[in-house]
C-alpha positions in Angstrom: 55.2 123.6 159.9 53.8 121.2 157.2 56.0 119.6 154.6 54.3 121.7 151.9 55.8 124.8 153.6 59.4 123.5 153.6 61.5 124.5 150.6 63.3 121.4 149.4 66.1 122.0 146.9 67.0 119.3 144.4 70.1 119.8 142.3 70.1 118.2 138.8 72.6 117.8 136.0 72.8 116.3 132.5 75.8 114.0 131.9 75.5 114.7 128.1 75.2 118.5 127.8 76.3 119.4 131.3 73.3 121.5 132.0 72.6 122.1 135.7 69.4 123.1 137.3 67.7 123.4 140.7 64.1 122.6 141.6 62.0 123.4 144.7 59.6 120.5 145.2 58.9 118.4 148.3 57.2 115.6 146.3 59.3 113.0 144.3 59.9 114.2 140.8 62.4 114.0 137.9 63.6 117.1 136.0 63.4 116.8 132.2 65.0 119.0 129.6 65.5 119.2 125.8 69.0 117.9 125.4 71.0 119.2 122.4 73.4 116.2 122.8 70.5 113.8 122.4 69.3 115.3 119.2 66.9 117.8 120.9 64.8 115.1 122.5 63.3 115.5 126.0 65.6 113.6 128.4 65.8 113.2 132.2 68.3 115.1 134.3 70.1 113.2 137.1 70.3 114.2 140.8 73.7 115.9 141.3 76.3 113.4 142.4 74.6 110.4 140.7 77.0 108.3 138.6 75.0 107.4 135.5 74.7 108.0 131.8 71.7 108.8 129.6 71.8 107.0 126.2 69.6 107.5 123.0 68.7 104.2 121.2 67.8 104.4 117.5 65.3 102.0 116.2 67.2 99.2 114.5 64.5 97.1 113.0 62.5 97.8 109.8 60.0 100.6 110.1 57.8 99.9 107.1 54.5 101.7 107.3 54.5 102.1 111.1 54.1 105.6 112.5 57.2 105.8 114.7 58.7 108.6 116.8 61.3 110.6 114.8 64.0 112.8 116.2 64.3 116.3 114.8 66.7 115.0 112.1 64.0 112.5 110.9 65.6 109.3 112.3 63.5 106.7 114.0 64.0 106.7 117.8 63.3 103.7 120.0 64.1 104.9 123.6 66.1 107.0 126.0 67.8 104.9 128.7 69.2 106.1 132.0 71.9 103.6 133.1 73.1 103.5 136.7 75.1 100.9 138.7 72.0 99.8 140.6 69.6 99.6 137.6 68.2 101.5 134.7 65.1 103.5 133.6 63.8 103.5 130.0 61.6 106.0 128.2 60.2 104.1 125.3 58.8 105.7 122.1 56.3 103.0 120.9 54.9 103.2 117.4 51.5 105.0 117.2 48.5 102.8 116.5 46.0 103.8 113.9 42.6 102.5 113.0 40.0 103.0 110.4 36.6 101.9 109.4 35.6 99.7 106.5 32.1 99.2 105.1 31.2 95.5 105.2 
């Protein structure tokens, strides 16, 4: 029997909204969900039993004319960070670049 034929169950939970889910996937993956406790942004779920927290970081510097990622409430968002005892992962929302053409 090949590994593709084996059902592998992964149990996930969100430490913020307490949502739980199960996926069947043999390959490495992370379950994402829209978290109501993180202002409706898409955040990672954690493997069941993992001691960690998921934190939303607002952008703290001046936005100016930059096109930044806004949460559903219109606040500039910098990143979502997963903090564990053995390290962290960060999903960064970088400003969007824009360009134009000028006649010279």
